[in-house]
Structures are given as structure tokens and as C-alpha cells.
N, C-alpha and C positions, 0 to 999 in steps of 0.2 A: 504493500500500500504506500502511495506517495505521501510526502509531507502535506501537500495540498489537500489530499483526501482525508488525512487524519484530523485536520482542523476545519471545522465547519464555519464558513464565513457567511454572514447574513446581511441583507440590506437593513438600513435604519427603518424601523417600523413607522410608516406614515401616520398611524393612529397615535403614536407617541409624540408627534411634532405639532404643537399648537399653531393656530393661524398667526403668522408673524405680523399681520396687519390689524389684529384684533378680531374678536368673534363677530361674525356677521359682515365683515368687510371683504372685498375681493379686489384683485388686480384690475385696474382700468388702463393704466399707462405704463410704458416701459422705455428704457434707454439702454443703449449698447455702447460700451467703451472697448475699442480694439487697441491693444497696447503692443508696441514693437517698432523699433527703428527699422527692422527689416521690411516692414510693410510700407513705411514712409519712404524708404530709399528704393523700393521696387524689387527687392530680392525675393520677397514673398507676396503672393497674391492672396488677399483676404477673401475668403468665401464664407466665413462664419457669420458676418453681419447679414449677408443675404439669407442664410439658413435661418438665422434668428428672426429676421423679418417675416419669412414665410410661416415660421412657428407661431409668432404672435398673431398674424393674420388669421390663421386657422383656428385659433383659440378665442378670437374676438377681442384681443388686447391691442390697444392703439400704441404702436411704436412711434414715439415722438422724436427721437434723436439718435443718431449714430455719429460717433466721433472716433477718429484714429489719432492716437497720441504717442509720443516718444517714450522710450524707457528712461523717464526722468521723474524723480520722486515728487518734485513740486507740481508737475503737470498731473500726475496720477492722483495726488492728494486733492488738488483743486477740482478735478473732474469727478472724483468719487463723491465728494461732499456736495457738489452742485447737483449731480444726477440723483442722489438719494434724497435730496431735499425736494426735488421737483417731480419724481416719478415713483410709482409703486413697486416696480420690479426692475432691477438694474443688473446687467451682467458685465463682467470684464472677461476678455479673452487674451491669453498670452502672458508671458513673463513669469511663469511659475516653475521653470526648470532648475537645473543645478548650477548653472554658470553665473559668472559675476554680474551679467547684465539682466538676470532674472530677478527683478526687484519688486514685483507686484505685491507679494505678501507683506514685505517690510514697509512698502509705501502705504498700503492699506492699513497697516497697523498704526502708522503715523496719522492717517486720515481719521481713524476712529479712536485714536488715543488708547490703543490696546497694545500690551506687550506681546512679543513673539515667544511662543512656547512650542517645544517639540510635542507633536501629537502621537502618543504612544500606540494607539490603535492603528493609525496609518502606517507607522513604522513596522508594526507587526505584520500587517497585511502586505506591505512591500516585500517583506522577507518570505512570508508564507506562499505568495503567488509566484515567486521566482522559481525557476527550474533548479535542480540539484547543482548543475554546473554553474549557474548564475550565483547561487548561494555560496559556493566555494570561492568564486571570484570576489564576492562581496566580503567574505570573512577575511580574505588575505589581502584586501586592498589597502593601500597606504592610508594613513589617517586623514590626509587632505581630501582624498577621494571619498572616504566615508562621510566626512563632514559635508562635502558638496552634495552627496546623495541625500543626506538627512535634512538638508535645507528644504527639500521638496515636501517635508512634513513639519516645517516650522511656520505655524499659523498665528495670525492675530487671535488672541484668546482672552475672553472676558472672564471675570470671576463667576463662579457658580451662582445661580439665582438672579443674575442680571436679566433685564427685559428691555424691550423696545430698542432704541437707538444704541444702547450699550451692550446688546446681546451678540454673542457669536455662536454659531452652530457648525458642526461638522456632520454632513449627511452622506452616508454611503448608499448610493442609489443604483449601483451595478455591482452585484456580489462577485463577479469575475474580474473586477478592476480594483486596484488598491487606491486609485486616485479618488478622493471624495469631492463633493461640492461644499466649499466653505461659504457660509452665508453670514453676512455682517449687518448688524442693525436691522435685521428682519427683512432687508430689501436687496442688498448687493450680493450677488452670487459670483464666485470666482471659478473660471473655467480655463483649461489649457488651450493653447492656440492650435494644436494639431487637429485638423478638421474632423477626422474620424472619432477621436476621443471627445471632442466638443459635441458632436452630434449625439453620440451615445449617452453622454452624461446629461445633456439638455433634455432628451426624451425621458431619461431615467428620473429626472427631477420633477416631472409633471405631477405625480401623486402628492408631492410635498408643497404644491402651490395652491393658494386660494383663488381658483380660476373663476372667471365670470360665469354666472348661470346662463343657460341658453336664452332666457328671456332678455338678458342684458346685451346680447350681441346685436349690432346694427344689421339692418336689412340692405342688401345691395341689388339694384336693378341694372342690368348691363344691356346696352343697346349698340348695335353696329350700324354704321352708315358708310357708304362708299364715297361720300363727299370729302374734300380735302380739309384738313384741320384748320387751315387759314380761313376757309370759307365759312366754317361753323363757329369760329372764335367769337364774333360779336354776339351771336345768339347765346352761347354758353356763358359769356361774361354777364350778360343781362339776366340770364336765368339764375346764376349763382347769387347775384345781388338781390334778386327777388326772394330766394328761399333761404338765405343765410340765417335770418332770424328764426326760422323753423328748425334749425339744427340739421339741415340737409346739405351735404357736400356734393358738388358736381365736379367730376374729373373727366379727362380725355386722354386716351392712350393711342397714338397713331401706329398703324401698320404700314410700313413703307410701300408706296404705290398700290395699296389695297384699300385703305379706308381708315376709319377711326372707331374705337370703342368708347362710348360715353357711359360713365357710371354715375348713378344716383345712390347715395348712401345716407341712411337715416333710420330712425326708430318707428316712424309712423308708416306702416306698411301700405295702407290704403292711399295715403298721400303720395308716397313714392311711386306707386303704380299709376296713379292719376297723372303725375308729372311725366312718367314714362310714356304714356300715350301721347301727351303733347309733344315730347321730344321725337317720338317715332313719326308723327305727322309732319312736324316742322322740318326734320332732316331726311325725310323719306327713308327711314331706317327700319330696323326690326329688333325685337327683344331676343337676345341670344341666351341669357341666363338670368336667374334671380334666386334669392334666398338669403338666409343669415350668413354673415361672413364666415368663410371656411366651409360652408355647407351648401353652396349654390348648386342649383340644378340647371342643366342645359334646357333651353326652351322646348326642344323636341322630346324631353323626358318628363316635362311638368304635367 
């Protein structure tokens, strides 16, 4: 029997994790902070922000802002404080590896005024999930290498019993992975920059989030017209001004040389559909999909 099989590793029980926003509250807005000089200098292509945007859209969460910032403590501190002040759910991506420029955890410790403490369960899982060959290498590694590896388990850590903005949590959301999601202040969740890990951990985090109820998700009506975007721009500008006070958003998304998708998004379904018929008539278009965000159905299947 392998060492991994001898030790049973379990996810953090979602039932044991209280609503970080307070009972009865749910996530309405989100922000995304991509951290890394390698993104800013073009060596690495960021795909995590796009994946997160799609994730939020499917869940009915309004992603309000995406920023890419350098591996700089002052920038990370400023962005983390600003985002957690303004949004319900914030993620960071990148900067949690073992090298000298992986400063996300230490910078977030400064942002939340929390000391850095080695998380013993993470270190145990790092060892347990390693192969026998890897564990031998880890055991015989120079002290500097061991210290660098253990930095990946050096988290901003609040005292037991703290809540709200002073709280820190370590959530194991994928039992086959030693990397946890660290959540600070009930809002900011720390993710690795590697896309595959990022995606798996983000999906794994879902049961631990206070998500919007289905009734809170906006309704979207999608209309296609083969008219040029420049030709319909005056009408859409006038329409948005007309319905802004009703909380309805009008968007347009061109398809090169083919036409334009016009979207109407809001909570009053009947009003959205009524406006949709006006748009269809005015732009000689057709309804191609509608439904709550993330669950739209094509017109042919409605």
C-alpha cells in the first residue's frame, strides 16, 4: 500500500464553513487581480481572467473589474484593499510559488495586517501526495530548497475566533491536490497562476461560496441583426438612455461582416421581452436566445 493510500485526505466540509458575507447575504459583484511581471512583459498569456469571467457569468455574478499588476508589494496591497472594499468576491491569480518573486502571500499579509504562519496541514498534504521518489528528493534537499518549498505553505493567518475582515481560512477543495484556496477577510481568495490548477480549484471552491439564488440572476434577451453596428448605434444609444432608469442594460457585440448581436439584460422579464420586440422590429432582427444569465436557451429550443 502506498503512502498516499495509507493517509486519507478529505476536502474541507462545506457545511462547516459559514457564509463569509453573513447569513442571508450572497455574492453580487466580483473582481479579479492577475499578479505577475511575466504577464505584463508578454512572456505569459493570461487566460485565467477570461475563465473567471465566464465562471461569474454562468453563476449570475457581475464581474466589475479585472486588473493585471506587477509582482510589487505596494501594488498588491493597494489592489487587494480596494477590491475587497468594493466587491463581494475577489480572486488573485499568480505569485504563490517558491521563488523570490512569488510575493503574493506576504503582500496579502501586509494588506490584511496578518502574520505569515506555516500551515501544517498543507505541508503534510504536500508530502503525502508526493511520489516515493519525490519524497526522497524532498528529504535530502538542501535547507535552502526546503525553505523555498515550504514558502508555498506560508499563509497570512489570523488568530482563532476572528471574523469578518480579520478572518483567514484555508479551504481544501480538491482532495487530490495539496494546494488549498486561502480566503482572507471572507472575500479575497488566492489562486495559483497555472491555468489548469486555477480552473480546478475555482470549480472546487463553488460549494464554499454564497452564490446568488436563481431568482436573483438577471434575464438576458439576445437579438441578431445583419445591419452594421454603425448603422444601429444611434438607435441603441437612444434606447439605453430610455431604459437606464429601469435597470436595463443594452449591449452590442459585432460579428465581422455578418451582423450584430444586441443584448437586453435586466430583472423585469416581461419588460425585457417587450423591448425585445421593439428592437426586432426596428432593426429587422430576430430573437436568437433568452433566459437567466448562464442558462439561456436558443430560440429554436424555447
